[in-house]
C-alpha positions as CSV (number, residue, x, y, z in Angstrom):
1,M,9.3,10.6,-2.4
2,G,10.4,8.2,0.3
3,T,9.5,7.4,3.9
4,V,6.1,7.9,5.5
5,F,7.5,11.2,7.0
6,E,7.6,12.7,3.5
7,N,3.9,12.1,2.9
8,E,1.5,15.0,2.8
9,I,-1.9,15.3,4.4
10,G,-4.6,14.8,1.9
11,T,-2.2,14.0,-1.0
12,L,-1.6,10.4,-2.1
13,P,2.2,9.9,-2.2
14,P,3.8,8.8,-5.6
15,R,4.4,5.2,-4.7
16,A,0.8,4.7,-3.5
17,Q,-0.5,6.6,-6.5
18,W,1.5,4.1,-8.7
19,I,-0.3,1.3,-7.0
20,V,-3.7,2.9,-7.3
21,T,-3.1,3.5,-11.1
22,M,-2.1,-0.2,-11.5
23,L,-5.2,-1.4,-9.7
24,E,-7.4,0.9,-11.8
25,E,-5.8,-0.5,-15.0
26,L,-6.4,-4.0,-13.8
27,D,-10.0,-3.2,-12.8
28,I,-9.5,-4.3,-9.2
29,D,-11.7,-2.6,-6.7
30,F,-9.9,-0.9,-3.8
31,E,-10.4,1.3,-0.8
32,I,-7.9,4.0,0.3
33,D,-7.6,4.6,4.0
34,E,-5.9,7.8,5.0
35,F,-4.9,7.9,8.6
36,P,-2.9,10.2,11.0
37,A,0.8,9.2,11.0
38,L,3.4,11.2,13.0
39,G,2.2,14.6,11.9
40,T,1.4,13.6,8.4
41,S,-0.9,11.0,6.6
42,G,-0.4,7.3,6.2
43,W,-2.1,5.5,3.3
44,N,-3.3,2.0,3.4
45,I,-4.8,0.4,0.3
46,I,-7.3,-2.3,0.9
47,L,-8.5,-4.8,-1.7
48,R,-11.6,-6.6,-0.2
49,G,-12.5,-10.1,-0.8
50,T,-15.2,-12.5,0.3
51,S,-13.1,-14.7,2.5
52,N,-11.7,-14.3,6.1
53,K,-8.2,-14.6,4.9
54,W,-5.7,-11.7,4.5
55,V,-2.4,-11.1,2.8
56,S,-0.4,-8.0,3.5
57,A,2.6,-6.2,2.1
58,H,4.0,-2.7,2.8
59,H,4.5,-0.1,0.1
60,D,6.6,2.5,2.1
61,I,10.4,2.7,1.7
62,V,13.5,4.1,3.5
63,N,15.9,5.0,0.7
64,P,14.3,7.0,-2.2
65,K,17.6,6.6,-4.2
66,S,17.2,2.8,-4.2
67,D,14.9,0.8,-6.6
68,N,13.5,-0.8,-3.5
69,A,12.8,-3.7,-5.7
70,N,12.9,-6.6,-3.2
71,D,11.9,-4.5,-0.2
72,N,9.1,-4.3,-0.8
73,S,7.9,-3.5,-4.4
74,C,8.0,-7.2,-5.3
75,S,5.7,-8.1,-2.4
76,V,3.2,-5.5,-3.5
77,I,3.2,-7.0,-7.0
78,N,2.9,-10.5,-5.7
79,S,-0.1,-9.6,-3.4
80,I,-1.8,-8.0,-6.4
81,C,-1.2,-11.0,-8.6
82,L,-2.5,-13.2,-5.9
83,K,-5.7,-11.1,-5.8
84,L,-6.1,-11.5,-9.5
85,L,-5.7,-15.3,-9.3
86,K,-7.8,-15.6,-6.0
87,P,-10.3,-12.7,-6.0
88,E,-11.9,-14.0,-2.7
89,I,-8.6,-13.2,-0.8
90,N,-8.4,-9.9,1.1
91,V,-5.3,-7.8,0.5
92,V,-4.0,-4.8,2.4
93,I,-1.0,-2.8,1.2
94,L,0.4,-1.0,4.2
95,D,2.1,2.2,4.8
96,G,4.7,3.0,7.6
97,E,6.1,-0.5,8.1
98,E,9.6,0.8,8.0
99,F,8.9,3.0,11.0
100,G,7.1,0.9,13.5
101,G,4.3,-0.6,11.6
102,L,2.0,2.4,11.5
103,G,-0.3,1.0,8.8
104,A,-0.5,-2.3,10.6
105,M,-1.6,-0.6,13.7
106,R,-4.2,1.3,11.8
107,M,-5.5,-1.8,10.1
108,S,-5.6,-3.6,13.5
109,D,-7.7,-0.8,14.9
110,R,-10.2,-1.2,12.1
111,M,-10.2,-4.9,12.4
112,D,-10.9,-4.6,16.1
113,L,-13.9,-2.4,15.3
114,G,-15.2,-5.1,13.0
115,D,-14.8,-3.2,9.8
116,Y,-13.7,-6.3,8.0
117,G,-15.6,-9.0,9.8
118,V,-13.9,-12.1,11.0
119,V,-10.2,-12.3,10.3
120,D,-8.8,-15.9,10.2
121,Y,-5.1,-14.8,9.6
122,I,-2.9,-12.3,7.9
123,L,0.0,-13.7,5.8
124,N,2.7,-10.9,5.6
125,L,4.8,-10.8,2.5
126,E,8.4,-9.5,2.7
127,L,11.2,-9.5,0.1
128,T,9.4,-11.8,-2.4
129,G,11.4,-10.9,-5.5
130,I,13.8,-13.9,-5.6
131,G,13.7,-17.5,-4.3
132,G,10.5,-18.9,-5.7
133,R,9.4,-22.0,-4.0
134,S,12.3,-21.9,-1.4
135,F,11.4,-19.8,1.5
136,F,11.3,-19.4,5.3
137,V,8.7,-18.0,7.7
138,G,9.5,-16.0,10.8
139,Q,10.0,-18.1,13.9
140,A,7.7,-15.9,15.9
141,G,4.1,-16.8,15.4
142,S,4.9,-20.0,13.5
143,D,3.1,-22.1,16.1
144,G,-0.2,-20.6,15.2
145,V,-2.8,-22.1,12.9
146,L,-1.4,-20.3,9.8
147,G,2.2,-21.3,10.7
148,K,1.2,-25.0,11.1
149,R,-0.6,-24.9,7.8
150,V,2.5,-23.6,6.0
151,A,4.6,-26.3,7.8
152,E,2.2,-29.1,6.7
153,L,2.1,-27.9,3.1
154,F,5.8,-27.3,2.9
155,P,7.6,-29.5,5.4
156,D,11.0,-28.5,4.0
157,S,10.5,-24.8,4.6
158,G,12.6,-23.3,7.4
159,K,11.9,-20.9,10.3
160,E,14.1,-17.9,11.1
161,Y,14.3,-15.1,13.6
162,V,13.7,-12.0,11.5
163,P,13.8,-8.2,12.0
164,F,10.7,-6.2,12.7
165,N,7.8,-6.6,10.2
166,D,4.1,-6.0,10.2
167,S,3.2,-9.5,11.3
168,L,4.6,-8.5,14.7
169,I,2.0,-5.7,15.1
170,F,-0.9,-8.0,14.0
171,R,0.2,-10.7,16.5
172,M,0.5,-8.2,19.3
173,R,-3.1,-7.2,18.5
174,G,-4.3,-10.8,18.8
175,Y,-4.3,-11.8,15.1
176,D,-2.8,-15.0,13.7
177,S,0.0,-13.7,11.5
178,I,3.4,-14.8,10.2
179,V,5.9,-13.3,7.7
180,I,7.0,-15.3,4.7
181,N,10.2,-14.6,2.7
182,P,11.5,-16.6,-0.2
183,L,15.3,-16.7,-0.7
184,P,17.5,-18.5,-3.3
185,I,19.3,-21.7,-2.3
186,L,23.1,-21.8,-2.2
187,E,25.2,-24.7,-3.4
188,N,25.4,-26.1,0.1
189,G,21.6,-26.3,0.2
190,E,21.1,-23.4,2.6
191,L,19.1,-20.2,2.0
192,D,21.1,-17.3,0.8
193,M,20.6,-15.0,3.9
194,D,23.0,-12.4,2.5
195,I,20.1,-11.2,0.2
196,L,18.5,-9.7,3.3
197,M,21.5,-7.4,3.7
198,L,20.6,-5.6,0.5
199,C,17.5,-3.9,2.0
200,H,17.5,-0.1,2.1
201,S,20.6,0.0,-0.1
202,L,21.3,0.9,-3.7
203,E,22.0,-2.8,-4.2
204,D,18.3,-3.5,-3.8
205,S,17.9,-3.1,-7.6
206,V,15.5,-4.5,-10.2
207,D,18.3,-6.6,-11.8
208,K,18.6,-8.7,-8.7
209,I,15.0,-9.9,-8.6
210,S,13.4,-12.6,-10.8
211,I,10.0,-12.4,-12.5
212,E,10.1,-16.2,-12.9
213,D,10.7,-16.6,-9.2
214,M,7.9,-14.2,-8.3
215,K,5.5,-16.1,-10.5
216,E,6.5,-19.4,-8.9
217,F,6.2,-18.0,-5.5
218,T,2.7,-16.8,-6.2
219,E,1.4,-19.9,-8.0
220,E,3.2,-22.6,-6.0
221,V,3.5,-21.2,-2.5
222,L,0.9,-18.5,-1.9
223,I,-2.1,-20.1,-3.7
224,P,-1.8,-23.4,-1.9
225,I,-1.5,-21.6,1.5
226,V,-4.6,-19.4,1.0
227,S,-6.6,-22.1,-0.8
């Protein structure tokens, strides 16, 4: 299965079911939120914590023929690993990012209703499969409390203008949110932005991500930010 449009009402799509099975094997409590999405159902997966801090990643894809490794399976894995290491953190794995942030809109609605109490911020993970401790954040929203915290912790991190991502929806709804994206460093010291061009293509394959970089990103970047 592929995009949110291929979901079925009342039936958890395969990628979401894969995540649910993993959460069950890891003994992580979760909530499934089915919501109307353009004539079918969207599926958000919420891992509640005790803090007011949130991390998000999207599980939907565009190209079912691709591994979709970096965009955005790695971010799903990183968010779950972070939850194991920091159980107090709230995590939401969103549907429909690739087509306008449908899951982020649904989550914003529920946050507006107070379903999740006070929300300090939402750190949105994108393309976290390679790069480790070298990363940038989206320029938009970087002047908020969360963006300033990241800049203070990692003064060498950069800011870039980025395509649509779920943090845009959260900011539009009044929540402090930025997107964070690691990338490897080239010989000239700059981030390898060409990695971003692999999204949605057959080149977004498992052999192009690094488990070691994912571990480094979780332990040395995400944990300091949310701690």
